[in-house]
N, C-alpha and C positions, 0 to 999 in steps of 0.2 A: 781756102787758106792753106799755105804750105806747111809741111811737117816742121820745117825749121822755125817758122813763125810761131807755131804752137809750142815748140820746145822753149823758145825765148819767152813766151808768155808764162809758161809754167815756172821757168827759172826766175822770172821777175816776181811772180807771186810768192814763190818760196823765199826769195831774198827779202821781200817786204815783210813776210810773216816772221822770219828770223830777226829782222830789224826791230820789229815791235817787241818781240820776246826779250832781246838783249836790252832794249831801251827801258822796258818796264822795271827791271831790277833797280838800276841806279836812281831812276826818277821816283820810284816808290819809296826807296830808302831816304832820299833827300826830302820828300814830302812828309813821310810818316815817322822817320827815324827819331827825331827829338821827342815826339809824342810817346812813342814806344819806350823810350828811356824813362820818361816821367812815370808812365804806368808801371813799368817793371822796377822802378826805383834804382836804376843803374846810374852811376855817376862817372863823369869824365875827369874828375879831379885827380891830379897826380899824387903820388905818395905811397903807392903800394909797392910790392916786391917787383922790381924790374924784370922783364923777360920771363915771367912765370909761365910755364906750359899750361895747357888746358886743364881745368880742374872743376869740381862742382862749384857752381856759382860763377865760374869764369870760363864759358864755353870756348873762347878763343885765346884765353890767357891774358897776359898784360904786355904792354909795349915797353920801350926803353925808359919811359918816364914813370912806369908803374901804374899806368892807367888801364882800365878795363878795355881791352881791344874791341870787344863787341859794342860797348857803349860809344867809343870814339868812331867806330865804323858807322853806326846808326846816326850819329850827330854830324859826321864830317861831310856829308854830301850837300847840305843846304847852302853853304857858302860857295861851293864849286858851281852849282847850278845858278845861283843868284848872280855871281860875278860874271859868269859866261853870258847869261841873258843880258845883263847890263851892258857889257862891252859890245855884244852883238847888236842890240837895239840902238845904242849910241852911234855905232858905225853906220848902220843903214839909215838912221834918221838924218844924218848929215850927208851921206854919200848919195842917196837916191835923188834928193832934190838937186844936188850939184850935177849929177849925171844927166838929169832931164833938162836942166837949163843949158848945160854945155852942148847937148845935142840939138837944142833949138836955136842957139844964138849965132850960128855961123862958124866959119873956119878960123877966124881970128881969135875969137873968145875960146874956141875949142883948143886951138894950138897953145894959147897961154895957160889955160887951166890944166891941160894934160902935161905940159912942160913942168909946171910947178909940182904936180902930183908925181911925176917921174922922179923928182928929187927925193921924195919920201919913199918911192918904190925902190930906189937904189940903196936905201939904208937897210942893212940887215936888221932883222927883228931883235936879235940879241943886243945889237949896238944901242938900240933905243932903250932897252932895259938897263944896260950898263951906264948910259948917260943919266938915267934916273938915280941909279945907285951912287954915281960919282957926285951928283949935285945935291944929294940928300933929299930928293923928292920921293918921299915914301908915303904909304897909306893907300887905302882902297880907291879913293878918287883918282889919284895920280896913276895908279895901276890900270884902272879901267880906261882912262883917257888915253894912255900910251898904247894899250892893246887895240883900242878902237882906231887910233891914228894909223897903226900899221896896216889895218885892213882897208883903209879909205881908198887908196888908189886902185886896188883891185875891183872894188865894188863900183866905183865911178866908171871904170872902163867897161865893166859888164853892162851897166845900165845904159851907157852911151851907145854901146853896140846893139843892145836890144831895141833901143829907141830908133836906131837907124835901119832896122830890118825892113825889107821891101813891103811886107804886109802892113807894118805900122805906118810907114811913110805914105802909103796909098790912102789909109784911113785919115791921116792928118791932112793930106791935100784935099780930100773930099769935104771934110768938116770945115776947112779954111774957106773953101769956095762957097759954101752955103752960109758963111758969115758967123760961124761960132766964135766966141771970144777966145783970145790967145790962151788964157790960163786954163780954160776948159779943154782946149785941144792939146796943148803941150804938156800940161801937168796931169789933169784928170784922166783923159783918154789914153795918152801915152803911158802914164803911170800904171793904168790898169793892164796894159798889154805887156809891160816889162815885169809884172808881178810874178808870173810862173817861173821864169828863169831865175829871178831874184830869190824866190823861196827855195829852189833847189840849191842855189849857191849858198844860202844861209845855212842849210843843213850840213853841207860839206865843210863850211868854214868853221864850224864849232870845234872840229878836231884841232885846227891850228890855234884857236883861242885857248882851249884847254891846255895845250902844250905850252903856250906862252905863260899862262897863269901859273902853271906848275914850275916852269923854269925860273920865274921871278922869285920863287921862294928860295931856290938854291943861290940866287944872286943877292939875297937879302933885301929885296924891294917888294916882296910879296906881303902876305898877311903877317900879323904879329905872331911870334912863335907860340903864344899862349892860346891862339885860336884853334879850335878843333876843326880840322879840315883834312880831306883826303890827301891833297897835295902837300900840305905842311907835314902831315904824318909820314909820308914817304920820305921827305927830306930828313926828318928827325930820326927815323929808324933805319936809314941806309946802312949805318955801321953794324946793325944787328941782323942784316939780311941772312947771313949763314948760320947765326945762332937761333934766330926765331924768324924763319922766312915769312910766316903769316903776317907779321907786322908790316911788311912791305907789299907782299903779294895780294893781300885782301883789298886794300885801297886801290892798288894798281888794277886789279881785276874789275872793279867798279868803273874806273876811268876808261879802261879799254872797252868795256861793254857799252858805256855811254857813247863813245866815239864811233865804235863799229856799228852800233844800232842806227845811229843817224846816217852814217855812210850808206848802209844797205837801203834805208828808206829813200835817201836821195837818189840812189842808183835805180830804184824801182820807179821813181817818178820821172827819170830822164827819158827823153824820146829814144826809141830803138829803131 
């Protein structure tokens, strides 16, 4: 094995380790934060002194609404992770079967399907959110559906390309020749072979989904302002950035760690 290959392997392992470390923080807070608030008796109710600096009992001070910043930080990750997972799962649940069917049904079906998806692909992501805002379609369900819709054409193209890879096609031809049923060849076996690139793509796509969910709050189509959420907190405390930087930088730090950790893990799984 060459020195360059060894160095690449070490860098890959180091990146993967760093990815897990970065990812552990936000995921742990999202999973355990609400429980820690209940155990410690911390409340996310507004009404305290706004933008109070760190003090005994308030390690991070308060935000612009007078809420305990540590309490809102501990409670704010649950919705971010839940909505990101919901949008991600919905996008792949719809796109993967479409991609497999498109790859199996010939050039005519492929051309029609990809043509329709290209229309969605041509729409800027912000435009989709602005349409929601203009039509009054607000709420968690609409937001998740819109974010998943934006991801759809990219995932379908990825799955179609992976299903058309030479190794996959060779396996499909062999199974077809021995009489395997269509659904088992085109859906089960091909689906198994497109799984690795799909998983890598999913881990990198989280960054875009988190960005869209955060942007939605600035456009007024995100979560209700009363919801304790990292992205909502960033939007609410933007005007206090220079007075109390922690009110913005703390939730931003968790979102950056979440996205950077997943990106490093995806890079470590990518072929070199």
